[in-house]
TORVEX-766387 format. One record per atom (N, C-alpha, C): residue in one letter; x, y, z. Coordinates in steps of 0.05 Angstrom, whole numbers, plus 5000, padded with zeros to 4 digits. Layout:
# TORVEX-766387
AXYZ
...
***
This chain:
# TORVEX-766387
M388747082705
M387846802703
M389946612714
G389246442732
G391246272744
G391646022726
R393545862735
R394145612720
R394645392740
C393645152732
C393844932750
C396644812749
T397744752771
T400344612772
T400344432796
G402544302802
G402644122825
G405444092835
T405844082861
T408444022873
T409043732870
R411543662877
R412343382875
R410743202894
A410343302919
A408743142938
A405843132929
G404843362919
G402143362909
G401743192885
W403743162868
W403442992845
W403142702854
R404642612874
R404442342884
R401742282896
R400642482911
R398142432925
R395742482906
G396142622883
G393942672865
G392142882876
I393143122883
I391643322896
I390843532876
W389043712885
W388243942869
W390044172878
T391244312859
T392844542866
T392144772848
L392745012857
L392045252842
L394345442842
E395145532819
E397345732818
E396145992808
R396246192826
R395246452818
R397546622806
G396846872801
G398947052789
G401347082807
D400947062834
D403247102852
D404546832858
S404046622843
S405246352846
S404546232872
E402146292883
E401346172908
E400045902903
H400945702918
H399945432916
H398045382939
R395645282933
R393645222954
R392944932952
E393344792974
E392744512974
E390044452987
F389244613006
F386844563021
F384544733013
G384744882990
G382545032980
G382445312993
D380545462983
D380145732993
D377145762997
P376245733023
P373445753028
P372246023019
A373846243022
A372846503015
A372246522985
A373946392970
A373546402941
A371746182931
G370946002949
G369245782941
G370645552927
I373345522932
I374945322920
I375345092939
P374444852933
P374744632952
P377644542953
G378144382974
G380944282977
G381344032962
A383243872972
A384043622958
A381743422960
P381443242940
P379343042941
P379642862966
G377542822980
G377542663004
G377842823030
S378743073028
S379043233052
S376343343061
R376343453085
R373843553096
R372743783079
H374543943068
H373644163050
H372344053025
W373443843014
W372343722990
W369543602996
R369343463019
R366843333025
R364643543031
A365543763044
A363543973050
A362644103024
A364444133004
A363644262980
A362044092961
T362343832964
T361043642945
T358643512957
K358243542984
K356043402997
K353343492987
S353143752984
S350543862975
S349943792946
S351943782929
S351443732901
S351243432894
G352143262913
G351942972908
G353942872889
R356143022883
R358142932865
R359942732879
A360942532864
A362742332875
A365542452879
R367142312894
R369842402899
R371542372874
N370842192857
N372242172831
N371642412814
P373742552804
P373242792789
P371642752764
A371442502754
A369942452729
A367042382735
A366342372760
A363542282766
A361642482754
G359442382744
G357342542733
G357842622704
T360042542692
T360642622665
T359542412645
G359042172655
G358041962638
G360141832621
D362741892628
D365041772613
D366741622632
A366441362632
A368041202651
A370741132640
R371341192616
R373841122604
R376141302615
A375541552618
A377641742626
A376741912649
P377441842674
P376442002697
P377442282696
G379642332682
G380642612682
G379042792665
R377042682651
R375442852633
R373143002647
G372642942673
G370443062687
G370843352691
T368643492696
T368743782700
T369943842727
P372243962729
P373644002755
P372344212771
P372644182798
P371744402815
P373344652809
G372044872811
G373345122805
G372545222778
S371345052761
S370445142734
S367745262737
S366745372715
S364245512716
S361845332723
S362045072716
S359844892721
S360144742747
A362344762762
A362644622787
A361544782810
P360644662831
P359544802854
P361644982866
G360945222870
G362745412882
G365045492864
G364745452838
G366945512819
G367345812817
V369745882808
V370446162803
V371546182776
A371246412764
A372246462737
A375046572737
A376146632760
A378746762762
A380946562762
A380446302763
A382546102763
A381445852750
S383345692740
S382545442728
S383945212742
L382544992745
L383544762760
L383244512743
H385044322746
H384644062736
H386143862753
Y385243612752
Y386243412770
Y388743282758
I390843262774
I393243122766
I393342862781
G393042642766
G392942382779
G395642302790
P395742122809
P398242032821
P399941892801
R402541962801
R404341862781
R404841562784
K405241472809
K405841182813
K403441012803
R401041092809
R398740942801
R398440922771
S398941152757
S398641152728
S400740972715
R403140972727
R405240802715
R404640502720
R403440442743
R402840162750
R400640052733
R398640222728
R396240132713
R396440162684
R398440312675
R398640362646
R399340102631
K397940042610
K398339802595
K399839862570
R401539672562
R403039712538
R401739542516
G403039552492
G402139382471
G399439452459
G398839712457
G396339782444
G394139822463
R394539792489
R392339832508
R392440112519
A390140242518
A390040522527
A390140532558
A391240752568
A391340792597
A388440822607
P388040752633
P385340772644
P384341052644
W386041242644
W385141522639
W387241662622
V386441872610
V388142012591
V390342162607
Q392842132599
Q395042282612
Q395142562601
R394542752618
R394543032609
R397243162612
R398143282590
R400643422590
R400343722596
G397843822590
G397244092597
G398744302581
P398944542592
P400244752577
P403244712575
R404444552592
R407344502591
R407944272571
M406744282549
M407244082528
M410044122517
E411343892511
E414043912499
E414044082475
P415744292474
P415644482451
P416244342424
N418044152424
N418644022398
N416243872388
V414843742406
V412443592397
V410343792387
R409944012402
R407944212393
R408644322366
F411244362361
F412044482335
F411344292312
W412144032315
W411643852292
W408743782289
I407043812310
I404243752308
I402843982294
T403444232302
T402044462291
T403044542264
E405544472257
E406744552231
E406044332211
R404044362196
R403344172175
R404944242150
Q407344142149
Q409144212128
Q409044012105
S409644112081
S409943942058
S412843832057
F413343662037
F416043552035
F418143782031
I417543972014
I419444192009
I419844352035
Q417744412049
Q418044562074
Q419744402095
R419244142096
R420843982115
R423743972106
F424243962079
F426943962069
F428444222077
V427144442073
V428344702081
V428844712111
Q426944602126
Q427244602155
Q429644432164
W429944202151
W432144022159
W434944132150
T434944282128
T437544402121
T438544602142
E436644722157
E437444892179
E438144732204
L436644522209
L437244362233
L439844202230
L440644142205
L443143992201
L445644172200
D445344422207
D447544612208
D449644502228
P452144472219
P454244372238
P454644532263
T453844792263
T454144952287
T452344852310
N450244692303
N448644572324
N450044362341
L452344282332
L453944082347
L455644212368
V456144472366
V457944612385
V456444812401
V453844832399
V452345022415
V452444942444
S452745142461
S453145092490
S450545012503
I450744882526
I448344802541
I446845042551
E448345252559
E447045492569
E445145622547
K446145622523
K444445732501
K442045562496
I442345302498
I440145122494
I438045162516
E438945192541
E437145232563
E435645502560
K436945712551
K435645962547
K433545942524
S434245802504
S432345762482
S429845612491
R430345402507
R428045252517
R426245422535
Q427545582552
Q425945752569
Q424245952553
L425446052532
L423946242515
L421446102502
L421845852493
L419645712481
L417445622501
L418345582526
L416445492546
L414845732559
T416145962560
T414846192574
T413546392555
N414546412530
N413546602511
N411246482495
E408846572499
E406546472484
E406846522454
D408046742447
D408346802418
D410246612404
A411946472420
A413746282408
A412246052395
F409945982405
F408445752394
F406945832368
T406946082361
T405846162335
T407946152313
H410446072321
H412546042301
H413046302286
D413346522301
D413746782289
D416546792277
L416846742251
L419446732239
L420747002236
E419147212240
E420347482238
E422047542262
D421547402285
D423047442309
D425547272307
R427847392306
R430347242303
R430847072328
R430247172351
R430647022376
R429046762376
V426446782368
V424746552367
V425746352346
Q426546452324
Q427546272302
Q430046112311
E431946252324
E434246112334
E433545922357
A431645992373
A430845812395
A429645552384
W427945572363
W426845332351
W429145162338
K430945292326
K433145142313
K434744992333
R435445112355
R437044972376
R435444752389
S432944812395
S431344612409
S430844362392
L430044402367
L429344172349
L431744012342
S434144122342
S436543982333
S438043852356
T437443922381
T439043822403
T437443672425
V434743702425
V433143582447
V431343372436
H431243142450
H429542922441
H426642992448
P424742952429
P421943032434
P420442852453
D421442612458
D419942432476
D420642472505
N423142492512
N423942522540
N425042792547
S425142982528
S426143252533
S429043262543
K430543062536
K433343052544
K435143142521
L437543232528
L439443312507
L440443062492
I440543082466
I441742862450
I444742892451
P446242672457
P449142692457
P450242802431
V452242962432
V453243102409
V453942912385
P455242692390
P455942522366
P453542402353
F451142402366
F448842272354
F446542462348
R447242722347
R445242912337
R444942882307
P442642962296
P442342932267
P444443062250
A445543292260
A447543432245
A450243282244
A450543082261
A453142932262
A453042682244
L450742622232
L450642382215
L452442402191
L452342632177
L453942662153
L456942642158
P458042802176
P461042792179
P461942522190
F460342372204
F461142122215
F460941892195
T458741882180
T458241652162
T459441672134
A459741922124
A460741952097
A463541822093
P465541882111
P468141742107
P467941442111
M466141352128
M465841062132
M464740922108
I462841042095
I461740922071
I463840922049
F465341132047
F467441142026
F469440922030
L470340872055
L472240662060
L471040382057
S468440362063
S467140102061
S466840012032
M466640202014
M466140141986
M468640121969
L470940141982
L473440111967
L473939821959
S475039791936
S475739521926
S478639461934
V478839301955
V481539231966
V481738931966
K484238841965
K484738551965
K484838431993
S485538592012
S485838492040
S483238532055
L482238322067
L479738342082
L480238482109
K482638472120
K483138592145
K482838892144
S483439012121
S483139302119
S480239402118
L478339212114
L475539282113
L474039232139
I475339092158
I473939022183
I473439272199
L475439442202
L475139682218
L473039882207
P473039942181
P470940122170
P468140002173
Q467839742169
Q465239622171
Q464239622200
V465939542219
V465139542247
V464539822257
S466140022248
S465740302257
S463140412246
F462540342221
F460140452208
F457640342222
Y457440082226
Y455039962238
Y454940012268
T457140052281
T457040132309
T455740412312
Y456640592295
Y455540862297
Y452540872289
T451940742267
T449140752258
T447240612277
T448140402290
T446440272310
T445940452334
A448040582344
A447740762366
A446041002358
F446341102334
F444741332324
F441741252323
N441141012313
N438340932311
N437140892339
I438640782358
I437440742385
I437041012399
V438941192397
V438741452411
V436541622399
N436241622373
N434241792359
N431641652354
G431341412364
G428841272360
G426741372380
N424441242381
N422341322399
N423241242428
A422841422447
A423741372474
A421341382493
S418841352484
S416541382501
S415941122516
Y417040892508
Y416540642521
Y418740592542
N418140422561
N420140362582
N422140152572
R424640222576
R426840042569
R429140082589
R430439872596
R432639892615
R435239922600
P437240042614
P439840082600
P441139822590
H440939612606
H442239362597
H440839242573
E438239302570
E436839202546
E437939332521
S438239592522
S439339742499
S442139652493
L443739602514
L446539522510
L446739242497
L445139052507
L445238782496
L444138782468
L441938932463
L440838942437
L442739072417
G444039292425
G445839432407
G448339262401
T449339112420
T451638942415
T450938722395
G448638602398
G447838392379
G447438502351
V446238742349
V445838862323
V448438942309
I450339042324
I452939112313
I454338872303
A454338652318
A455838412310
A454538292285
S451938272284
S450638152260
S450938332236
S450638592239
S450838772216
S453638772205
S455638772222
S458438762213
S459038512198
F458038282207
F458538032194
F457238032166
F454738102164
F453438112138
F454638332120
G455638542132
G456938752115
G459538662103
L460938472116
L463438362104
L462938142085
L460538032085
L459937802068
L460237862038
P459238082028
P459638131999
P462538161990
H464238262008
H467038292001
H468438012000
L467437822016
L468437552014
L467637431987
L465237481979
L464337371953
L465637521930
Q466337771934
Q467537931913
Q470137811903
M471537691921
M474237581914
M473937341895
R471537221894
R471236981878
R469537031853
L468637271849
L467037341826
L468737451804
N468037381780
N469437481756
N467737691741
N465237701746
N463437891733
N463838171746
M464838361730
M465438631741
M462938771750
L460838751735
L458338891742
L457238791769
L457338521773
L456338411798
L458238481821
K460738501816
K462638571837
K462138861847
K461239031829
K460739311836
K457939341849
A456039191840
A453339221849
A452739081875
L454138851880
L453538701904
L454038851930
P456238991934
P456639141959
P454539361963
I453639481941
I451539691944
I448939571953
I448239351941
I445639221949
I445739131978
I447939001985
I448138902013
I448139132033
L449639352027
L449739582045
L446939702049
T445339722027
T442739832029
T440839662046
H440939402042
H439139222057
H439939212087
I442539202092
I443439182120
I442839442135
S443039672121
S442339922134
S439439932143
A437639822126
A434839812133
A434339612156
M435639382154
M435339182175
M436539272202
N438539442200
N439739552224
N437739722240
V436139872225
V434040032238
V432039852251
V431139652236
V429039472246
V429939322271
A432539232271
A433539082294
A434039262318
A435239502312
A435939682335
A433439782348
R431239822334
R428839922346
R426639712347
S427439462351
S425539242350
S423739242375
L424439382396
L422639392420
L420239562416
E420339742397
E418039922392
E415539772382
P415839592361
P413439442353
P412539232374
I414439152392
I413738952412
I412239072435
R413239302446
R412039422469
R410139652463
G410339752440
G408539972432
G409640242440
I408840452426
I409740722431
I407340892436
E407841122449
E405641302456
E404341422431
V401741442432
V400241592412
V398641802427
M398442042415
M397242272429
M395442422410
D393742592422
D392042762406
D393543022401
K392243212388
K393543462380
K394243632403
E393043582427
E393743732451
E395943602467
G397043372457
G399143232471
G398243042492
N395642982494
N394642792514
N395042512504
V396542352520
V397242082512
V394741902514
M394041762493
M391741592492
M392441302497
G394941222496
G395740952501
G398240882486
Y398940622486
Y401340522473
Y400440332450
S401540382427
S400640232403
S402940092390
R402539832386
R404539672371
R404439742341
R402139802331
R401839862303
R403240122296
A403040322313
A404440572309
A407440522310
G408340352329
G411240292331
G412240152306
T410639972295
T411439832270
T411640022247
K409740202245
K409740402223
K412140592226
A412740672251
A415040852255
A417640732246
V418040472254
V420540332246
V420640292216
K418340222204
K418240172175
K418940422159
D417740642167
D418340892152
D421240982155
T422340952179
T425141032183
T426940852167
A426340592167
A428040402151
A427940472121
T425640562111
T425340642083
T427140882078
S427141072096
S428841312092
S431741242092
R432541042108
R435440952108
R436140822081
I434240672069
I434840552043
I435440772023
V433740972023
V434241192004
V436841342010
L437441382035
L439841532042
L442441382034
F442741142046
F445341002041
F445440862014
G443140782003
G443140661977
G444040861955
T442841101957
T443641311937
T446441401942
S447241431967
S449941531973
S452141341965
A451541081963
A453440891953
A453340841923
F450940881911
F450640821883
F451741041865
I451041281870
I451841501852
I454841541851
P456341541873
P459241561870
P460441331853
E459341091855
E460440871839
E459940921809
V457541031803
V456941081774
V458841301764
F459141521779
F460841731770
F463741641768
S464641471786
S467341371785
S467841201761
H465741051753
H466040881729
H466641041704
F465441281702
F466041451679
F468541611683
F469241671708
F471641831713
F474141681705
I474241421710
I476741271704
I477141251674
R475241331657
R475541321628
R476641581617
T476941781634
T477742051625
T480842061623
Q481842251608
Q484742291605
Q485942391631
F484442541647
F485442641673
F486242411692
F484542211692
F485141981710
F487641831700
R488041811674
R490441671664
R492941821672
Q492842091673
Q495142241681
Q495542241712
Y493342241726
Y493442251756
Y491742031767
P492641791769
P491041561779
P490241601808
W491841741824
W491241781852
W488741961856
S487942101835
S485642281838
S482942141841
L482941881835
L480341731838
L479341731867
W481141701886
W480341701914
W479141971922
T480542181913
T479542451920
T476842511907
F476542421882
F474042471868
F471842311881
K472242061888
K470241891899
K469341981927
L471342071943
L470642171970
L469042431968
S469842611950
S468342861946
S465542811937
C465242621918
C462642551908
C460842431930
T462042261947
T460442141968
T459442351988
V461242541995
V460442752014
V458242922002
L458543001977
L456543171964
L453843031962
V453842781954
V451342631951
V449942601978
M451542521998
M450342492025
M449442752036
G450842972030
G450043232039
G447243312029
L446543212005
L443843261994
L441843052004
M442742802007
M440842592013
M440042582043
V441742682061
V441042672089
V438442842094
P438343092086
P435743242090
P433443122073
V434043002050
V431942882034
V430742642049
S432442472060
S431442232074
S430042312100
F430942512114
F429642602139
F426942732133
S426642842109
S424242982102
S422042812089
M422742562083
M420842382070
M418242352087
Y418642332113
Y416442302131
Y416642512154
P414442612164
P414542812186
P415742682211
Q417042862227
Q418142762252
Q415942662271
I413742812273
I411342722288
I409242642267
E408842382263
E407042292242
E404242272252
R402342292233
R399542252238
R398741972230
I396841862245
I395741602239
I392741602245
Q391141492228
Q388341472232
Q387641292256
C385841392272
C385141242296
C384040972290
N382640942267
N381440682261
N383540472253
K386040552249
K388140372243
K389640272268
L388940382291
L390240302316
L388640092331
E389640002354
E388339802369
E385539892380
K383839702385
K381139772394
K381139912421
E383039842438
E383139972464
E383640272461
I385340342442
I385840632438
I383540762425
Q382240632406
Q379840752393
Q377640812413
S377440632434
S375240682454
S376040892474
A378540982474
A379441182494
A379241472483
T378541502458
T378441772447
T376441782425
E375542032419
E373642082397
E375042212374
E377642252376
E379242372354
E379342182330
T379442302307
T379642142282
T382542082275
E384442242284
E387242202279
E388842262303
L390942112307
L392842142330
L395642182319
F397442232338
F400242302330
F402142122346
Y404442082335
Y406641932348
Y409342022337
N411341982353
N414042062345
N415341842328
R415841902303
R417141702286
R420041662293
G421341862302
G424241852306
G425741942281
V428341942283
V429942032260
V431441792248
***
């Protein structure tokens, strides 16, 4: 059984191509096999003249919304079709990009991803996991060894997932497949299939942010000693949110740079504000609680501001086969909202519990004998709590979330008959 593919030139022209078992590409058809050539060519006209079919592949299907849905030549119902190969039309890339509408408007035809669907997207769509299953999955993906895995190993893992059909059944008994999924899910972005930079992979969040939170929550008299921890913390979290956010919409590098700079400056300013107020407060409970409250709210607002382009421009929504149905602002808003909620749980709990434990620790006899042990105890407690809360916060919502089609824009509802669609929430 053959498989449809297309060369780079063929993709631009929107031609029909056929890949047989010997990887032979045919552009002009095979008269002996009854396969017509490219739409508009003399072979195509000769094959379709007798049947009266239009040159548009969707003609005769009665569906004007998605021309790609028509029965392609070469199928069992097409004139001169053969059962030994399968064909489908790949529309021209430039035209689809030019006509594609953002902000909740569906594309004029459905963008087909075909059998080469991104493995990470396929994994999260087909794996209907509960919270506990997602938690166990994230404990494996947050393994620090995923930060030092070589590019060669990642490429081999990706090739295995792309070429091995059994890999898509998630056969956990196969150690090679299990390791391939672990490397792919922890290092490759599901939207653009690009490698995530090592400092911003999910496994790097704990070792980078735990010391910063510890230093930010220290009660010091000098404001200068707090500027560097605050700026470092919000610089890293802003970059982490942008890199691991949804990447399906078009954005230019300078837009991300300007947006990130503004978010870092504003977050650092508001992060230092409670420490300025702390110096003038006499209430001990308020002095301890105010930094935690401000840290929690700013962490959530940091996500909203860093990914503010997603609700404005919309993100891709797709069906279970990976076919993109359009760009939705409502899905982008929900993705940012859910991620911000997970950050509230993560950083709020990671800052609150060490403060509570430290409050009781300073009352012990051990602290009176060794006052310096408070810093060691508080840092250890922060690392342990964050080590538990990072997989918990990542598991609160699926990586690829489901959304009911009736909750999306009308343009997207008219482009599909599916009851639920999928989108990448981000990390």
